[in-house]
N, C-alpha and C positions, 0 to 999 in steps of 0.2 A: 253724535258727531264729534263732540269734544273727547270722548273716550277713545274713539277710533284714531283721532289725531295723536293722542298721548301714546297709543300702542305703536303707531308708525314711527314717532320720534324715538321711542325706546329701542325699536328694531334697528333704526339707522345708527343710533349711538353704539349699540352692541357690535354692528358690522364694522364701524370705524375703529373700535378698540381692537378687534381681531386683525384688521389690516396693519395697524401700527405694531402689534406684537409680531406679525409675520416679517415686517421690515426689520425689526430689531434682531430677529433670529437670522435673517439673511446677512445682515452686517456682521454679526458675530461669526458666522460660518466663513465669510470672506476674510475676516481678520485672522482666524485660525489657519486658514489655507495659506495666507501670506507668511505667517510665522513658520509654518512647516517648510515652505519653499526657501525661506531665508536660512534655515538651519542646514539645509543640504549643502555639502561641500562641493567645490568646483572640481570636476573630474580632471585629473592630470594624466598625461601619457606616461607609461612606464619606460624606464631607461633601458637601453640595451645592456646586455651583460658586460660588454667590454668597457663601456663608459662607467658603469657602476663599480667595476673592479678598480678602474683608474682613480675614481674619486675616493674610494675607501683607502687605497694606498697613499694618496696624497694627504688625507686626514691623519693616517697613522704615522706618517713621516714628520708631521708638524710637532714642534716642541710645545709642551704645555706651559702656559704662563703661570708662574708662582711668585711668591715673595723673593725667592732666591734666584729666579730666572726671569728677569724683566727685559722687555725689548729695549734696544738702544735708540735714543731719540735726541735730536739737537734742537733746542728752542732758542731763538734770537728775538730780543725785544728792542724795538726802536723807541727811545724816549724823546719826549718833547717834539713830536712830529706835527708842529703847528702848520706846516705846509701841506699836510695831507698826503701821506704815502699811498700811491695808487697801485704799485706793483713791486714785486720782490723776486729776486732770482739768485740761487746759489750756484757759484761757479763750480766747475768739475773738480777743482782741487779740494773742495769741501772746507776751505779755510776762509776765502774771501766771499763776500756777499754784496750784491748790487741792488739798489733800491731806486725806484722812480717816483717822482713827486708831481703834484698838480701844478707846481710853479715852473714846470718844464726842465727841472734839473735832475741829474742822476748822481747818486753817491755810491762810492766804493768804500767798503769797510772790511775790517778783518775781525774774525771771531777768536783769534788768539789772545791770550791774556798778555797784558802789557808788562814787559820785563824791564830790567835796568837799562838805561839809555846807553851806557858804555858797552854792554854786550851787543846791542843792536848795531851800534856804530862799527864795532869790531867785525861783526858778521858781514856788514855791507862793504867794508873795506877789504875783506879777504878776497883774494883772487880765485880761490878754489870754490867759492860759493857758486851754486848753479845759477844759470840765467833766470830760471823760473822763480827762484827765491828772491832775486833782485827785483823782479817785476811785481811781486806781491805787495799788498798794502801793509804798512807798518801797523802794529797793534796800537789802538788808541787814536789813530788818525783817520780822517775822512777826506777822500779825493772827490771833488765835484767835477762833473762833465757838463759843460754848457754848450748849447747849440739849438735845441728845440725851441719852438715858439708856442707850444701847447702842452697839455698834460701828457706825461709819459704813461702809456697804456700797457706796454709789454716789453720784456727783456729776454734775451737768449744769447748764449755764448757757445763757441765751438769747443770741441773736446780738447783741442790743443791749447786752449786758453790764450790764444793770440788775439782774437777779435771778439767783439760783442755787438749785437744788433739791438736797436731800440726802436719801437713803434710809438707814434705820438698822435695826439689829436690834431696836429697841424698837417696831417695827410702825408707825412714823410717817414722814411725809415733811414736811420743813420748807422753807419758802420764805424765802430770805435776800435782803436788799437789799445789793447790792454797793456802793451809795453810802453807806448808813448803817452798813453792817457789823452789821446786826441781823436777828433773825428777825421776819418780818412775819405769818406764818400757819403753822398746823400742820394737816396733813391726816391724818385717821384713818379707816381703813376695812378694811385688811388684818388678818387674824387671826393673823399671824405676822410674822417678819422681812421687810422689803422688800429684795429682792435687787438690783433695778435700777430706775433712774429715768431718763427721757429727755425732754428738752424738744422740743417741736414747732417747726419753723421758723416756723410761723404761730402767733403768740401769740393767746390765752393758754393753749393746750392743752399737756398733757404726759401721759405714760404711765408706769405702774409695773408691776412684776412682783414677786410675793411668794412666800413659802414655802407659802401656801395654794393653790398651783397655779392662780392666777388672775392675769389682767392687767386693769388698770383704766385707763380714759381719763378724765382730769380736766380741769378748767378752773380757773385761778387765781381766777376770779370766783365759784366755788361751793365750799362746804366738803365736799360729798359728790361721789363720782365720777359722771360722766355715763353711762359704759358699763361693764359688767362682762363680761369675756371669760373663760369657763371651758371646759375640755375638753382 
C-alpha cells in the first residue's frame, strides 16, 4: 500500500511540473505576440498628389539655416520683476513693449537704446516730428498705467497704435489711450477674471474670454457686449 501511495505522489508531481511548463510557454508566447504588435507602425493615409506637390514646393522655397544665414529674433528681458510679470505684449511698431504685473499695474517701455538727452529733447521739440514718434516711449523710461484692482492677465493693441486693451482678474477690461497714457473706458460683463482679450484688425471690435466659460464680442462704441458665446 505504501508503494502504491509513492507511485501516485510521483505521478501527481510529474503532472504539476508539466502544467507549470505549459503556463510558462503560454506567457512567453503572449509576450512575443505583444512585442510584434508594438513594432507594427500605425497606418497613415496617403496624401493626394496636389497636396504633396504643394508641400514639396513649400519645403524647397524655405531658406536653409546656416551660420551665415540665421533667423532674425528680438529678445527682451525684464530685470527685477519682483512684482511678478504676468503678461507681455509687443506693440505693432515693434519698438514699444507693454507688460502687465500681478500688482494690477501696466508698464510701457521702449526697446530702443538710450541716446544723448540733448538729441531726444531736440527731436521732441521739432515740429516736423511725426505724431507717432511723439507718442512713443522714451528709451530708458517706463510709463505706468494704473486702474486695475487685480492681476493683469492679457494685453492687446490696435494696429494704428492708438488704443490698448487690458484684461484683469478684477473681471474688467480697460481701454487705454496710448497717446494720453490714460484709461478711457471700463468694460464690465464677465462674472469672473478675464483670461484673454484680443483686438480685431477691423476697428472697433474686440473679443474677450473669461473664467465664466464664455467669450464675448465687444465694440469700443458700446459699454455692453454685442455677442455672448457660451458652450
